[in-house]
N, C-alpha and C positions, 0 to 999 in steps of 0.2 A: 503493499501498498504506500502511500505518499509519504514521504519521509520529512517528520516535521525538524527545522536545525537553525541555530542562530546562526541570522546573517551575520560574516563580518567579511574582509575583502577577501582572504581564502574561500572562503565558503562557496561565496559569489563567482570568483578565478573559474576554483573545481565544475560548478553549474554551466558555467559558459562553456568552458570546454568540452565539456560530455556534451552539449548540444551540438557545439561545430562537427563533432565524430558525427554525429546523423547524418551530415551531408550529404547531396553523389561525390563531393570528392573526396571520400574516404574511402569509395568505392575502388580502387584500382583495379580490384581480382577481377571484377566485370569486363573493364575496360579494351580487353584482349579478344573477347567473344564480339563486342559490340563492333570494333572497328573489323574486324572480319565481316560481321553480315553488310557495312555500313560499305567495303570496298567490292564484295558481291554484286550488292544491286548496283552498282555502278558501273561495272564492265557488264553485269548483267542482264541487267533494267527488268520486264516484266516478267521473265523465266524464274530469279531470286527471288523476286518480290512474292509468287504463286508461290512458289514452294518451302517459303519461310512460312505463307500464311497456314499452309496445310501441316506444315511441321509442329506448329506453334497454335493456332486455333484449331486445328482439325479441318478447317473449311478447304475445299477445293471450288477456287475463284480462279478465274482467268479473265481475258479480255472483254468478255462477252456479259459478265454479271459482276464484276468489280464494282460498276458502280451503281448506287443504290437508284430505282426506278420510281417514277410517281406511282404506279399502282402499290410497292408496297411501302410509300411515304402514307397515301391513302386509306391503307389494311392496317398501320400502326393507329392512325388516329381513331379508327374503329374497334382496338382494343385498348386502349386509353384511358380511363375513365376521365369522364368530361368535367370531373371538377379539378383534377391536375391541370388539364390544358387550360382552366380559367386561373389558375394559379399561376403558370407558364404565363399568359398572356397580361395576368396584372406586375407581374417581377421583371417583364422584360419593358415592361412601362416606364416600372420607376428607374430602371438601367439607363434605357436613354432620355429619358428627363436628365439626370444628376449628370452623366457623358456630357448632354449637348453646352453642360458649361464648361467644359472643358476646351470647347473649339478657340479653335489659333487662327486667326487673318494676318495673310502678308502683311508687310507696313513697308510704306517707301519712305524719304524723309528728306525730301529737297532744299537744297540749301542754294541762298543768295549767289554762291560765288563759281556757278556752275555743275555743282555735282547733286549728285542723287545716291543715297545709300538707304539700303533696307532688305528684305527679307521675304523670301518667296517662301510661301508653305504649301507642300505637296501631296499626297494623300498615295501611298505604297499602292504597287500596280496589282501584286496577287499577293493572299496570305494565306498560307496552311493553317488549319487549324487542327492540333490532334484532341480527341475525346475518347479519353480512357474503356475499356469495355467488360461487360461481366459485370462482378459482385462491385467495380468502385463506377459505373454507369451513372453519371450525374449533371440529368437535365439541366441543371443551378448552372453546370460547367461549363454545358453552352452559349448560355444566355450571357455571360461573365465575358469572356472568349470575345464572341462576334459581334455582339454590341457595340461596341467601343470602335472598333473595326469599320463597321458601320456609318455610325458616327463620322469618323474621321474622314471616311467619303471610300473608302479603298474601293480597286475597280472590282476585284473577283475575290469570292474567298471561298475557299473548298476547305472540307474537312474532312481527314480521315477516322477510324475506331475500327476496333477488330470487333470481327463476327463472329459469330458466335457457332458450333458446330454443325448446325442448317444452314450455314453462308447469310442470315437473318442478323440483322442489327437492331439495337436494343430498340424497341420502341416509341420507349422517353426520351430517347437521343434523335428519334428521327421527328416526332413532334417538338423541341423544341427547336432544333433544326430549322423547320419551316416556319415555326412562330418567327422566330428573327433573321429570314430571308436568306439561311443557306442554299443556294440552288445545288451544287454539285455535292455529294457525300461517297467517300471511297471506301470499300470494305476492307478495310487493310491497318494495319496496328504493328506495334513495336518497334523497333529499331529501323527494323527494313520498310517499315512507311515512312519516320526519318528522312532517309537516306533517295526512299522515291519524290519525296517533296525535295527535299537538298537540290538531288543531284538530275531531276525528273527522270520517267521512263519513256517505252510507249504509250501508256495510259493514262503514266497521272504527267501532268507539267512541271516543270521545277517553279518555285514559288520565293518570293524577296524575303521570307521573316515565317519564323514557324513559333505558333504560340500555341501554350495548354500544358495541362500536366500529366503525366503519366506515370511507368514505374524504374526502377532504378537505368532500365536497360534504354528505356526512352531518354530519362537525363539524362545521364553519358553519350548517350546517339546527338542528341541535342549540343551537344558542347562542345563535342569534335568538330559538328559541321559548320558552327559559329562564325563568319569570315567568309565563307563561302555565302550564306545567306542570316540576318537575321535572326536572332531567337530573342522570348523575352526573358525568360531567367533557367536558372538549375535550379528546379524548386526539390527543397526537403523536406521530412514530414512537416504534418500540421504541428501549431503550437497556440497554446495562451497560457497568457499571464495576466492575473485579476491582484491587482492595488488597492489593498481595501484598509479601514481605521474602524473601528469599536463602531461605527454605526451603519456599518454591512450585515445586511441581512447573511445567514449563516447557509440557508437552502440554497436561496440565489446561487451564491459562490459554490456552495458543490456541486448545485445544476452547471452551473458556466464552467465548470472546470472538467466535468464530466462531459461535457457535448463532442472536447476536440480531442478527449482521449481514444473517443470510441474509434475514429478514422483508423488507427494504424497502432500495432503494438509499439511503433518507432515514436507516435504521437507524445509530445510533452505539456504540461500541464502545470502551474504555477503560481502560488499564493503567496503573494509580497505581503505582509501586514503588518502593523503598530503594536496590535492584540493579541495577547495570547487569549484571552476567553475565544475572541474571531479562531483563532487556530486551532484549538478543541473543538470546538464546535464544527466547524467546518470539515474535519477530520471525520466526527462522528455522524455529520450527516449525508457524507462521503460512503460509509459501510453502511445505511440505512436505503441508501437508493441502491448500490448495485443488483440485488435480487432481482430488483422488478424491471431491470435492464438487458433487452435483449442479445447487445455483445456485449455482455459480461467480460468473457474474457479475455477479448480483446486490451479492454478498458484496466483490467485487472496487470496483464502485463505492462499494460503502459502507462501507468501507476508507480508500479515495481521499481521500473528500468528508469522514469523521465520524471516521474510524480514528486512535486517537492512543496514542502509550506517552509516558509523563510521566514522567522520574527525577527523586523529590523527596531531597536532602539529607540529609533526617530523617524519618520514620513522622509525627512532627505538623503533617509541612508536606504529608505527603501525605496526611494526614484533614481540615488543613484544604480542601485543596481534596476531597476527596469533601464536605463540608459545602456547599462554596458551589455546587458544581458540583449538587448534589441529584440522581442518580440515579435512573429507577426501578428499576431491580437491581441491587445493590451488594453485591458475593462477597470476602468476607473470607479470605486464604488467607494466616494469617501464622501467626507460630509460638503466639501466641497466641489465636487467631481472636477467644476472650467477653470478652478483659479487653479488647482491641483497641476492639469492638463499642459498650463503654462510653462511647467517648469519640462513637463517631456518633449525629449531629445529626438529619440530613435522609438520608431515601433510601424510595422505597418499599418497599419487599422487601429483606431482611435475607439473605444467604447465609452460613453460619460454614462452616470449614471446607472440606477438600479434595474431601469428598467429598458435599457438601452444593450440585452444581452449579444454575447457573438452569433449565436444561430442567424440572428436578422441581421446580422450583414452577409453571412451565407445567403439568404435565397430573397429577401425583399425590402431593403431599406434602396439601393439603387448605386450606393459605392462599390467598386471592384473587389469579389473576394479573391483576385489571382496576387497574392501580395509577397514579399519577401519574405525567406524563411533563412531559418541558422544562422542570424547575430546581421544579415546584409541588407538590413531595417536601418542601419549606419548610412546606408552609403545608397541602396536604391529602395522605388516606389512603389503602388501599385500598379498593375496594369490601366490604362488609358488612353486616353484622346494618341496625345503623343506617341506611345509606344508603332501607332501606325500610318503617320508623318514622315515626311523628310524636311530639311531643312535647306534652302539655299539662297547664298550671299549675294547679293543686288552691290553692280560698286558703278556709278557711269561718272565721268567726268569730262570736265569740256577743257578744251586748248588751256583757256588762261587760268584754269585750276589749277588742269597737270603742271602747268611752266610754275607756277606759286612752289610744289614742292619738287620739282624738276632736280637742284643740286641736292637736295637734302636725298634724297631716295638712291642718285648715281653715289656719294659719300658711304650711305651707309652699308651698298653691295658690295662696295671695293671694300668697306671695312672683315666685309666676311668674305673677303676672296673671291665673288661673286662677279666677274665682269661681265656676262656676257648679260645679265640682271641691267649694270649700269646700261652696258649698250642697247638693251632695248628703251631704254627710255632717254638716253644721249641721241640716238638717231633720231628721235621727234623733235628736237632742238639743236640744230648742225651748228645753229650760229654760238652755241653755248648758253 
């Protein structure tokens, strides 16, 4: 179960290191196998793609059935509960409305001296969205990856997802994809799907960027093709940290910690509190909840390995731990959560107050649930519209404006030993 520990600098660093070890970068033993799959698909294209799909997913896929048909999507709508379809639509609307606030516009700044400087915003042309299958099939993840790309104006969004042995794709995934506006879905998963998106095959055209979560093979494959294509991130197991004081409701805190522990045996759930009493009550509430939960075995393993209750001497020490560990999800359940939040520097998503539980962000609030993990919230941000655009600098100078800088540019270039740079300016002003 969760380990109750006195928060010190040493315990904080030990926990941080334990969490970093869960990062895909720490699983080098899988890299050779992933690289072999990537190389095979790069060289053999569809032949390797179909072979790996049969080997790993047990499905016989070929050029004639690799793409999901309209009939299959219609059948999915017939099988999915109407209530789920309504909820997917409501979630999609909220996600779209939130991300529309992130849209950037190109800008141009003309000056009286004859210069125009600016920035041109251009959406990516083609993006591939990876969606897990099987037990890890989450329609919400489809929405969170597709909708920001749509809002950004991406021309073509394609989706890849592993099929079942019957060659079918999970119905909820297909419905979410249709509701989000995806028109092209391929029945392929794993490292081989990442390879197909990165290199292109006879059936799947190369993309500019790959986004979406997956298992260790998918994560390592994305890392390997980064540079040939862009990626969103190399995501690790899920994390939640709750920062709470004596005013927090122990039952709410316990429930929220458990909500993330059920994702994966390597998921992390951490409570940081200034209240010894709350710490004990939360531990007791967790014990009372467990018998009721369907994923009890996964939760217990997660809490045994990566579950902590940290008792801090004061709120400043607690916040320092929050900033050092830089959790994917951070709940702040304190007497003045907005005031506490101003001192937080590092977190993927911040949930304020006892009514803003983490699952709200997973499904309905609107901000993206694709978040930085394993301490990378110190320098990465949630997935958003900016991930699906590129920026070009715009520079225009008139003859008069360049003449003003003529000598300075030449001097600077020569100081760096780049005489061809200097000459590029000099030829325009032969009179000196």
